[in-house]
NUVOFI-107407 format. One record per residue: residue in three letters; y, z, x of N, C-alpha, C in turn. Coordinates in steps of 0.05 Angstrom, whole numbers, padded with zeros to 5 digits, always signed. Atoms other than C-alpha are relative to their C-alpha. Layout:
// residues N
ALAYZXYZXYZX ...
***
This chain:
// residues 359
MET-00008+00010-00022-00051+00387+01023-00008+00014+00025 THR+00010-00012-00023-00084+00396+01091+00021-00006+00021 THR-00017+00002-00025-00040+00400+01158-00018+00010+00019 SER+00012-00001-00026-00064+00404+01228+00012-00011+00024 PRO-00013+00013-00022-00034+00395+01296-00025-00018+00016 GLU+00022+00012-00013-00104+00367+01318-00019-00016-00018 PRO+00016+00014+00019-00135+00313+01273-00030-00003+00008 ILE+00030+00001-00009-00203+00310+01315-00010+00028-00011 GLU+00013-00028+00007-00211+00385+01302-00003+00001-00035 ALA+00006+00005+00029-00198+00374+01226-00021-00019-00010 VAL+00025+00017+00008-00245+00315+01220-00024+00015+00011 SER+00026-00013-00005-00297+00355+01254-00007+00021-00021 GLN+00003-00019+00018-00286+00412+01206-00013-00009-00024 ARG+00007+00011+00022-00291+00363+01152-00029-00008+00000 LEU+00028+00010-00008-00353+00337+01180-00023+00020-00002 ASP+00023-00018+00003-00391+00401+01187-00002+00008-00022 LYS+00010-00005+00029-00376+00423+01113-00016-00018-00015 PHE+00020+00018+00016-00408+00358+01089-00025+00001+00011 LEU+00024+00001-00010-00465+00365+01138-00017+00023-00015 SER+00008-00026+00007-00476+00437+01117-00011-00006-00034 GLU+00009+00004+00029-00480+00411+01040-00026-00020+00000 GLN+00024+00019+00001-00528+00352+01059-00027+00014+00012 LEU+00027-00014-00008-00579+00402+01097-00006+00016-00023 SER+00008-00021+00020-00576+00452+01039-00012-00020-00025 TYR+00011+00021+00021-00596+00391+00991-00027-00004+00013 ALA+00026+00005-00012-00650+00369+01037-00024+00019+00006 SER+00018-00020-00003-00680+00437+01050-00019+00006-00023 ALA+00015-00002+00027-00702+00438+00980-00024-00019-00004 LEU+00022+00028+00002-00745+00369+00992-00023+00008+00018 GLY+00021-00010-00020-00783+00406+01047+00004-00006+00032 PRO-00009-00005-00025-00786+00409+01120+00003-00030+00014 GLU+00001+00034-00014-00797+00329+01135+00037-00006-00002 ALA-00026+00011+00009-00727+00313+01092+00020+00023+00018 GLU-00020-00019-00013-00693+00375+01126+00003-00016+00032 GLU-00005+00011-00027-00712+00351+01196+00015-00025+00005 PHE-00011+00024+00002-00693+00278+01177+00034+00002-00001 THR-00029-00005+00003-00625+00304+01157+00012+00013+00024 ARG-00009-00011-00023-00617+00344+01219-00001-00027+00020 ALA-00003+00019-00018-00627+00278+01257+00026-00013-00007 GLY-00027+00012+00006-00569+00249+01220+00024+00019+00009 ALA-00023-00015-00013-00527+00307+01240+00000-00002+00027 SER+00000+00005-00030-00549+00299+01313+00017-00024+00009 ALA-00012+00026-00008-00526+00225+01310+00032+00004-00002 LEU-00026+00004+00002-00457+00251+01292+00013+00019+00022 ARG-00012-00015-00019-00448+00297+01353+00013-00016+00018 GLY-00013+00009-00020-00399+00283+01402+00020-00029-00007 GLY-00013+00028+00004-00359+00216+01415+00031+00009-00002 LYS-00030-00004-00003-00282+00207+01418+00016+00000-00029 ARG-00013+00003+00029-00271+00201+01343+00019-00019-00003 LEU-00022+00020-00002-00230+00138+01360+00004-00012-00028 ARG-00004+00011+00023-00239+00107+01292+00014+00021-00022 ALA-00018-00019+00017-00216+00168+01253+00028+00003+00012 ARG-00026-00005-00009-00157+00178+01299+00016-00028-00008 PHE-00010+00023+00007-00137+00108+01287+00008-00003-00031 CYS+00000-00003+00029-00148+00113+01211+00024+00020-00008 LEU-00020-00018+00005-00103+00177+01210+00026-00008+00009 THR-00022+00011-00019-00052+00143+01259+00014-00018-00023 GLY-00003+00022+00019-00054+00080+01205+00017+00018-00024 TRP-00014-00016+00022-00037+00133+01147+00025+00010+00005 HIS-00026-00010-00008+00016+00166+01186+00024-00016+00000 ALA-00019+00020-00007+00052+00105+01205+00014-00007-00027 VAL-00011+00011+00027+00062+00087+01132+00010+00022-00022 ALA-00008-00022+00017+00066+00154+01098+00023+00016+00012 GLY-00022-00013-00015+00112+00180+01148+00005+00032-00004 GLY-00002-00031+00003+00142+00254+01142-00014+00018+00022 GLU+00010-00017-00021+00123+00314+01181-00029+00006-00003 THR+00028-00005+00003+00054+00323+01149-00018-00020+00016 ARG+00013+00023-00015+00002+00288+01193-00017-00009-00015 PHE+00021+00012+00015-00051+00277+01140-00002+00013-00023 ASP+00011-00020+00025-00074+00302+01069-00029-00006-00004 ASP+00032-00005+00004-00142+00316+01044-00013-00030-00002 ALA+00016+00028+00001-00155+00242+01025-00001-00015+00023 ALA+00000+00010-00021-00136+00217+01088-00019+00011+00020 LEU+00019-00014-00019-00177+00266+01125-00032-00008-00008 THR+00028+00005+00014-00238+00249+01083-00010-00028+00005 VAL+00003+00032-00008-00234+00172+01091-00007+00001+00027 ALA+00000+00007-00026-00224+00180+01167-00027+00014+00006 THR+00025-00013-00005-00287+00227+01168-00020-00021-00009 ALA+00019+00020+00013-00325+00173+01128-00005-00021+00018 LEU+00004+00016-00022-00308+00125+01181-00017+00009+00025 GLU+00013-00012-00025-00337+00170+01236-00031-00001-00007 VAL+00028-00004+00013-00406+00175+01192-00011-00028+00002 PHE+00006+00028+00000-00403+00097+01185-00008-00009+00029 HIS+00007+00005-00031-00398+00089+01263-00025+00014+00007 ALA+00032-00012-00010-00459+00138+01273-00021-00017-00011 ALA+00021+00012+00004-00498+00094+01232-00001-00030+00012 ALA+00000+00025-00022-00478+00029+01272-00011+00004+00022 LEU+00010-00003-00027-00494+00065+01334-00032+00002+00000 VAL+00025-00002+00001-00562+00085+01310-00014-00027-00002 HIS+00014+00024+00002-00582+00015+01289+00008-00017+00027 ASP-00010+00012-00024-00543-00016+01353-00020+00009+00023 ASP+00022-00013-00020-00589+00031+01399-00026-00010-00009 LEU+00028+00009+00009-00648+00007+01360-00006-00027+00006 VAL+00003+00030-00009-00634-00066+01369+00004-00002+00030 ASP-00002+00003-00029-00617-00057+01443-00022+00019+00019 ASN+00023-00020-00010-00679-00008+01453+00014+00018+00020 SER-00013-00019-00017-00627+00042+01487-00015+00022-00006 ASP+00013-00020-00004-00661+00105+01510+00020+00022-00009 THR-00017-00022+00002-00596+00147+01506+00023-00009-00015 ARG-00023+00002+00012-00533+00158+01468+00019+00022+00002 ARG-00018-00021-00001-00475+00200+01486-00014+00026+00017 GLY+00012-00021-00018-00518+00237+01542-00024+00014-00012 GLN+00024-00013+00012-00577+00253+01493-00019-00023-00010 PRO+00016+00025+00012-00634+00212+01463+00010-00012-00022 SER-00011+00017+00026-00616+00158+01420-00020+00008-00022 ALA+00013-00012+00025-00641+00170+01349-00030-00010-00003 HIS+00026+00009+00001-00703+00125+01350-00019+00018+00023 ARG+00021-00015-00018-00728+00164+01411+00000+00029-00004 ALA+00004-00032+00007-00715+00236+01389-00019-00004-00022 LEU+00021-00003+00023-00754+00215+01323-00029-00008+00010 GLN+00025+00001-00012-00807+00188+01366-00009+00027+00012 SER+00010-00025-00011-00809+00251+01404-00012+00022-00020 SER+00007-00018+00019-00811+00293+01341-00028-00008-00013 HIS+00025+00005+00012-00870+00255+01315-00022+00008+00020 ARG+00018-00010-00017-00906+00265+01378-00005+00029+00006 ASP-00002-00030-00003-00886+00337+01389-00016+00016-00023 ALA+00012-00012+00022-00913+00352+01316-00029-00005+00001 GLY+00032+00006+00001-00983+00325+01328-00004-00018-00019 TRP+00006+00019+00025-00978+00272+01272-00016-00023+00015 THR+00016+00019-00008-01024+00217+01272+00013-00027-00003 GLY-00015+00026-00001-01006+00141+01284+00019-00001+00024 ASP-00020+00006-00023-00959+00107+01332+00028+00014+00000 SER-00023-00014-00003-00901+00151+01350+00023-00016+00005 ASP-00014+00021-00008-00863+00092+01376+00010-00014-00028 ALA-00009+00013+00025-00865+00057+01309+00012+00018-00020 PHE-00010-00018+00016-00851+00118+01272+00030+00002+00006 GLY-00031-00003-00005-00784+00128+01310+00014-00022-00006 ARG-00011+00023+00004-00767+00057+01301+00007-00003-00031 SER-00002+00000+00029-00779+00061+01224+00021+00021-00008 GLY-00016-00019+00008-00744+00126+01224+00027-00004+00004 ALA-00029+00003-00009-00680+00103+01256+00013-00022-00018 ILE-00007+00019+00019-00679+00044+01210+00016+00014-00025 LEU-00006-00015+00027-00676+00092+01146+00021+00023+00012 LEU-00024-00023-00007-00631+00145+01187+00024-00018-00001 GLY-00026+00010+00006-00577+00090+01192+00009-00008-00024 ASP-00007+00005+00030-00582+00072+01121+00010+00027-00018 LEU-00005-00024+00012-00577+00146+01104+00028+00009+00007 LEU-00033-00007-00008-00509+00151+01146+00013-00018-00014 VAL-00016+00018+00016-00487+00090+01111+00005+00015-00026 ALA-00006-00009+00027-00496+00124+01046+00015+00025+00003 TRP-00021-00021-00003-00463+00188+01070+00028-00009+00004 SER-00030+00010-00003-00402+00148+01092+00014-00007-00029 ASP-00003+00007+00027-00401+00118+01020+00008+00025-00015 ASP+00000-00027+00013-00406+00188+00992+00029+00011+00009 LEU-00028-00010-00007-00344+00211+01034+00023-00019-00008 LEU-00024+00021+00007-00303+00148+01022+00009+00007-00031 GLU-00004-00002+00030-00312+00159+00944+00013+00027-00003 GLU-00019-00029+00001-00293+00233+00952+00028+00003+00008 GLY-00025+00000-00010-00233+00216+00990+00020-00017-00019 LEU-00017+00016+00020-00208+00165+00940-00003+00007-00031 ALA+00005-00009+00027-00224+00202+00878+00025+00003-00014 ASP-00022+00001+00014-00153+00217+00857+00025-00018+00010 SER-00019+00020-00014-00120+00162+00897+00008-00022-00016 SER-00011+00026+00014-00073+00113+00867-00002-00028+00019 THR+00003+00022-00018-00089+00064+00925-00031-00004+00007 ALA+00034+00001-00003-00169+00069+00918-00004-00029+00004 ALA+00008+00027-00004-00172-00004+00908+00002-00013+00023 ALA-00009+00010-00019-00135-00027+00963-00020+00007+00026 THR+00017-00012-00018-00171+00021+01008-00030-00009-00001 ARG+00028+00009+00001-00241+00001+00983-00001-00027+00014 ARG-00001+00027-00012-00225-00070+00997-00001-00005+00033 ALA+00000+00003-00032-00206-00057+01072-00025+00010+00011 TYR+00027-00010-00008-00265-00012+01077-00025-00018-00003 ALA+00020+00019+00008-00312-00065+01047+00000-00025+00026 GLN-00001+00022-00022-00282-00120+01098-00013+00012+00025 MET+00010-00010-00025-00297-00076+01155-00031+00001+00004 ARG+00032-00001+00001-00370-00066+01136-00008-00022+00004 ARG+00008+00026-00002-00377-00138+01125+00000-00012+00033 ASP-00007+00012-00025-00345-00158+01191-00019+00009+00023 VAL+00014-00010-00023-00381-00111+01236-00034-00006-00002 THR+00025+00009+00004-00449-00127+01206-00004-00028+00009 ILE+00003+00027-00011-00439-00197+01218+00006-00003+00033 GLY-00002-00002-00032-00412-00185+01289-00023+00010+00013 GLN+00029-00009-00016-00477-00146+01306-00018-00022+00003 PHE+00021+00019+00000-00517-00202+01284+00012-00024+00025 LEU-00013+00020-00026-00469-00255+01328-00012+00009+00025 ASP+00014-00009-00029-00485-00208+01384-00030-00004+00007 VAL+00027+00005-00002-00557-00213+01375-00011-00026+00004 ALA+00011+00030-00006-00562-00288+01366+00010-00011+00021 GLU-00009+00015-00026-00517-00304+01426-00017+00004+00022 GLU+00019-00001-00027-00573-00274+01473-00018-00021+00000 SER+00023+00016+00002-00616-00327+01447+00017-00034-00001 ALA-00014+00022+00008-00563-00383+01423+00011-00011+00024 TYR-00022+00011-00022-00522-00390+01487-00014-00023+00016 THR+00011+00020-00010-00574-00438+01514+00004-00026-00012 VAL-00002+00022+00015-00558-00492+01464+00030-00009-00001 TYR-00033+00006-00003-00478-00490+01479+00004-00007+00028 SER-00010+00001-00030-00442-00518+01540+00012+00025+00012 ASP-00014-00023-00016-00422-00467+01593+00027+00007-00005 ASP-00029-00005+00001-00352-00477+01581+00008+00010-00029 THR-00005-00008+00028-00355-00455+01509-00007+00032-00001 HIS+00017-00025+00003-00392-00387+01526+00024+00023+00003 ALA-00017-00019+00003-00330-00346+01536+00017+00004-00023 ASP-00010+00002+00026-00301-00366+01473-00018+00009-00021 ARG+00020-00013+00018-00364-00345+01438-00006+00029+00004 ALA-00002-00025-00011-00364-00281+01475+00021+00013-00014 LEU-00023-00015+00013-00296-00262+01451-00001-00002-00031 ARG+00006+00001+00026-00316-00284+01380-00016+00031-00006 VAL+00017-00025+00006-00372-00229+01382+00016+00027+00006 ALA-00017-00029+00000-00321-00176+01411+00020-00002-00021 SER-00017-00002+00019-00274-00192+01357-00013+00009-00025 TYR+00014-00008+00024-00324-00184+01299-00014+00026+00001 LYS+00016-00026-00003-00369-00131+01329+00012+00025+00006 SER-00013-00021-00008-00315-00089+01361+00029+00005-00010 ALA-00030+00001+00000-00242-00106+01358+00007+00008-00030 ARG-00011-00007+00029-00234-00105+01280-00012+00027-00011 TYR+00015-00024+00009-00282-00050+01268+00006+00022+00012 SER-00006-00022-00013-00261-00003+01319+00031+00011+00001 ILE-00021-00005+00004-00192-00006+01314+00026-00011-00020 GLN-00018+00014+00022-00156-00060+01272-00002+00015-00030 GLN+00001-00009+00028-00188-00041+01209+00002+00027-00008 PRO-00014-00031+00009-00186+00036+01213+00028+00003+00000 LEU-00027-00001+00010-00116+00028+01218+00012-00010-00023 GLN-00009+00011+00026-00109-00019+01161-00011+00017-00027 ILE+00011-00018+00020-00155+00029+01121+00018+00023-00006 GLY-00021-00025+00002-00108+00089+01135+00024-00006-00013 ALA-00025+00011+00012-00048+00047+01121-00003-00008-00030 ALA+00003+00006+00030-00074+00021+01054-00002+00023-00018 LEU+00001-00027+00012-00093+00092+01036+00027+00009-00009 ALA-00022-00011+00005-00022+00111+01046+00023-00024-00016 GLY-00014+00014+00015+00007+00051+01004+00012-00025+00015 ALA-00016+00018-00018+00027+00002+01062+00005-00025-00015 ASP-00005+00030+00009+00060-00064+01043-00011-00022+00018 ALA+00018+00022-00016+00039-00134+01069+00012+00000+00027 ALA-00011-00001-00023+00089-00129+01129-00010+00025+00018 GLN+00015-00023-00016+00060-00063+01149-00027-00004+00009 LEU+00030+00007-00004-00008-00084+01145-00002-00025+00019 ASP+00006+00023-00020+00003-00148+01186+00008+00015+00027 ALA-00008-00009-00027+00040-00111+01241-00024+00016+00011 LEU+00022-00020-00009-00020-00055+01247-00020-00024+00006 GLY+00020+00015-00005-00065-00114+01240-00001-00014+00027 ARG+00002+00018-00026-00044-00158+01299+00002+00020+00021 PHE-00001-00020-00018-00029-00092+01340-00031+00009+00005 GLY+00024-00013-00002-00099-00064+01324-00019-00023+00011 HIS+00018+00022-00007-00134-00132+01333+00000-00003+00034 ASP-00004+00003-00037-00109-00140+01412-00004+00029+00008 VAL+00012-00024-00015-00120-00067+01427-00031-00001-00002 GLY+00030+00001+00004-00189-00073+01397-00015-00015+00017 MET+00010+00021-00019-00202-00136+01441+00000+00013+00027 ALA-00003-00012-00027-00177-00098+01503-00020+00023+00001 PHE+00021-00020+00002-00223-00041+01483-00025-00010+00005 GLN+00026+00005-00002-00285-00078+01476-00002-00014+00032 LEU+00002+00012-00025-00269-00117+01542-00007+00023+00023 ARG+00002-00025-00016-00262-00048+01573-00029+00009+00002 ASP+00026-00006+00003-00325-00032+01547-00022-00014+00013 ASP+00013+00021-00015-00354-00093+01575-00006+00007+00029 VAL-00003-00012-00031-00332-00070+01647-00020+00023+00001 LEU+00014-00022-00008-00359-00003+01638-00027-00002-00004 GLY+00029+00007+00006-00425-00031+01612-00016-00011+00026 VAL+00012+00012-00028-00435-00065+01681+00008+00021+00024 PHE-00011-00015-00025-00394-00019+01729+00007+00027-00010 GLY-00005-00029+00002-00390+00050+01693-00012+00018+00012 ASP+00016-00020-00009-00408+00114+01719-00015+00014-00025 THR+00019-00010+00018-00472+00141+01686+00011+00032-00010 ALA-00012-00031+00005-00435+00217+01690+00019-00005-00020 GLU-00017+00002+00023-00381+00189+01645-00006-00013-00021 THR+00008+00018+00023-00410+00136+01601-00024+00014-00012 GLY+00029-00006+00010-00478+00172+01589-00018-00024-00003 LYS+00020+00020+00000-00510+00109+01595-00005-00009+00026 PRO+00009+00009-00030-00551+00078+01661+00025-00021+00002 VAL-00015+00020-00014-00509+00036+01705-00012-00026-00006 GLY+00010+00027+00003-00513-00036+01689-00020-00004-00026 ASP+00021+00002+00029-00549-00023+01618+00007-00026-00012 ASP-00007+00026+00013-00513-00084+01591-00010-00026+00011 LEU+00012+00024-00015-00544-00128+01643-00030+00000-00009 ARG+00028+00001+00004-00613-00103+01629-00008-00010-00033 GLU+00003+00009+00031-00599-00115+01553+00004-00033-00004 GLY-00006+00028-00004-00577-00183+01569+00023-00008-00017 LYS-00027+00003+00016-00506-00181+01537+00014-00024+00009 ARG-00011+00019-00009-00473-00245+01539+00033+00004-00005 THR-00030-00015+00007-00402-00214+01548+00017-00022+00015 VAL-00020+00016-00006-00337-00248+01572-00006+00000+00033 LEU+00004-00006-00030-00356-00221+01646-00023-00016+00009 VAL+00020+00015-00005-00421-00257+01644+00011-00029-00002 ALA-00007+00026+00006-00388-00319+01614+00021-00013+00025 TYR-00018+00009-00023-00336-00324+01671-00016-00002+00024 ALA+00013+00004-00029-00381-00312+01730-00023-00022-00001 ARG+00014+00026-00001-00432-00365+01703+00017-00031+00007 GLU-00011+00020-00003-00374-00411+01704+00006-00011+00028 GLN-00004+00002-00028-00366-00409+01774-00023-00009+00016 LEU+00027+00006-00013-00440-00418+01796-00008-00022+00000 SER+00018+00024-00005-00481-00473+01820-00020+00000-00028 PRO+00026+00005+00016-00533-00497+01772-00023+00019+00005 GLU+00021-00021-00008-00584-00458+01813+00009+00025+00003 ASP-00008-00031+00002-00546-00396+01819+00002+00010-00028 ARG-00004-00007+00028-00532-00395+01746-00027+00006-00013 ARG+00028-00008+00011-00606-00399+01731-00008+00023+00013 ARG+00007-00023-00010-00618-00343+01779+00009+00022-00017 VAL-00011-00020+00016-00569-00302+01738-00014+00005-00026 ASP+00012+00000+00022-00597-00323+01676-00034+00015-00006 GLU+00028-00007-00003-00670-00305+01700+00000+00033-00002 ARG-00003-00029-00001-00643-00231+01712+00007+00012-00023 LEU-00013-00013+00025-00602-00220+01652-00022+00005-00022 GLY+00016-00001+00022-00641-00187+01594-00025+00014+00010 ASP+00024-00011-00009-00694-00160+01640+00004+00034+00001 PRO-00006-00027+00004-00700-00085+01622-00016+00015+00023 ALA+00006-00015-00026-00736-00068+01689+00015-00008+00028 LEU-00019+00001-00024-00681-00086+01735+00002+00023+00010 ASP+00000-00023-00017-00676-00040+01791+00029+00001+00009 THR-00025-00006-00011-00616-00011+01828+00010-00026+00016 GLU+00000+00022-00022-00618-00069+01881+00009-00025-00019 GLN-00004+00028+00023-00619-00125+01825+00024+00003-00014 ILE-00025-00005+00016-00564-00091+01786+00022-00005+00019 GLY-00016+00006-00020-00525-00092+01852+00006-00030+00000 ILE-00004+00026-00003-00533-00163+01863+00018-00015-00024 LEU-00017+00012+00022-00505-00182+01793+00024+00009-00003 GLN-00029-00009-00002-00447-00135+01801+00011-00015+00017 ARG-00014+00014-00021-00431-00170+01865+00002-00031-00008 THR-00003+00029+00008-00438-00238+01833+00028-00004-00015 ILE-00023-00003+00016-00390-00216+01780+00029+00001+00011 VAL-00026-00002-00013-00338-00194+01826+00008-00023+00022 ASP-00005+00026-00015-00348-00250+01876+00008-00025-00011 THR-00010+00025+00016-00337-00305+01825+00029+00003-00012 GLY-00026+00001+00016-00271-00275+01800-00002+00012-00029 ALA+00005-00004+00024-00302-00254+01738+00013+00026-00013 LEU-00009-00030+00003-00283-00180+01740+00027-00002+00001 ARG-00031+00005-00003-00210-00200+01759+00008-00012-00026 ARG-00007+00015+00025-00206-00250+01700-00001+00016-00025 THR+00007-00017+00022-00230-00199+01655+00021+00021-00002 GLU-00019-00021-00002-00182-00147+01677+00027-00013-00006 GLU-00020+00013+00007-00126-00195+01673+00006-00002-00033 LEU-00004+00004+00022-00145-00212+01603-00002+00027-00021 ILE-00005-00026+00010-00145-00140+01580+00027+00006+00002 ALA-00032-00004-00003-00077-00131+01608+00016-00016-00016 ASP-00015+00022+00014-00053-00192+01571-00002+00008-00034 TYR+00007-00013+00029-00086-00163+01503+00021+00024-00006 ALA-00011-00027+00000-00054-00097+01518+00032-00008-00003 ARG-00030+00009+00001+00015-00131+01526+00007-00010-00026 ARG-00006+00015+00027+00010-00172+01460+00000+00024-00019 ALA+00002-00025+00020-00008-00105+01424+00024+00009+00001 ASP-00029-00017-00002+00056-00071+01448+00020-00018-00015 GLU-00023+00017+00013+00097-00136+01429-00002+00000-00030 ALA+00006-00001+00031+00067-00130+01357+00015+00023-00012 LEU-00019-00028+00011+00103-00060+01350+00028-00008+00005 ALA-00027+00000-00004+00167-00084+01374+00018-00001-00028 ASP-00012-00001+00023+00193-00102+01307-00012+00010-00029 ALA+00017-00006+00019+00144-00073+01264+00015+00020-00024 PRO-00013-00015+00015+00167-00036+01201-00012+00028-00006 LEU+00013-00028-00002+00141+00033+01218+00015+00018+00016 GLY-00022-00018-00009+00172+00098+01236-00006+00009+00037 ALA+00002+00000-00029+00188+00110+01310-00020+00018+00015 SER+00021-00019-00015+00142+00170+01321-00030-00013-00002 ALA+00030+00011+00003+00078+00130+01293+00000-00022+00021 VAL-00002+00019-00021+00101+00073+01341-00008+00008+00027 ALA+00004-00009-00024+00099+00117+01400-00028+00016-00001 GLU+00026-00008+00005+00034+00148+01374-00018-00020+00006 LEU+00014+00024-00001+00006+00077+01368-00007-00008+00030 ARG-00002+00009-00026+00027+00062+01439-00021+00019+00019 GLU+00021-00023-00014-00010+00127+01468-00025-00004-00007 LEU+00028+00010+00005-00075+00111+01432-00006-00027+00010 ALA+00005+00025-00011-00071+00040+01457-00012+00004+00029 ARG+00004-00005-00024-00066+00066+01528-00026+00018+00003 ALA+00025-00012+00000-00125+00114+01514-00024-00017-00001 ALA+00029+00012+00004-00170+00065+01489-00005-00026+00017 THR+00005+00025-00020-00157+00006+01541-00003+00011+00032 GLN+00000-00009-00024-00151+00052+01603-00020+00022+00007 ARG+00021-00020+00000-00213+00096+01589-00018-00006+00026 THR+00022-00001-00022-00270+00110+01640-00025+00003-00011 ALA+00019-00010+00015-00319+00127+01585-00002-00008-00031 
***
């Protein structure tokens, strides 16, 4: 049994142990394999460990008692963080992002390694190919950790089902996000906000908060009522979390987010912010916005024009109101939840941290 006053420290220690094992294995395969594995370790640096936090909180909400978490919960929570790193590697590749958490994104780092080593061929193509494989390696690592955590668990089947649902949903959600950047043209403007919310639900809300909570709860042996309460709470917090992310993707401070100001605009993200803004524009102004969205060469002045449009149309205000509404509904989901008082208090604190963040 493992106890710790700080779950993030414990997850980091579990992750360090796992990565040390992987590096030991890879070193026997030669320098290229070792470098590839180190790239995987690099992708796991930093971050808020939000999914691990919610997984452990879901476990504790059902398990109760003074023990914060056991070895199985800790290992499954660590598996979630490794899967998250895999999603980020692939997400950065899809979005052609140069940075992640203040350092080069995986495909850019692999590109630099190819160039610095003096290898032949196209370093950019190498970096992109390597990042696809790196994401796959991280998914395999997450499976390894999940199975290790479930080895002696009487709730393994339920936990695997919850974990599998998360993986399916976020993969579909990622595709919906990619598709919407092209598909929006064939749908009427008054449907765009609902379509953006669908993407937010599947790409982020379920995966970031709702499903980690339910995975931890399933591991602890949650009943249907507990899973339902945590699910309703988690989905609404997750929606608020993603909408906050959308706001930060347009207005966030680079020093805090680690990404360039307005990066979502350069990537052409069809968020609720964008949908709300377009609803209030004339056809001509809407056309001008569409021409700018998705242009990777947008300069500071052009980003500023789009930011002012989002503010002047009331889109930012409406999005902030929606965030507050989701946060309120999440709090209401806990009112009569069959969970311990300390767990409810912890959930409410994590909800505040997720929705009122600046990075």
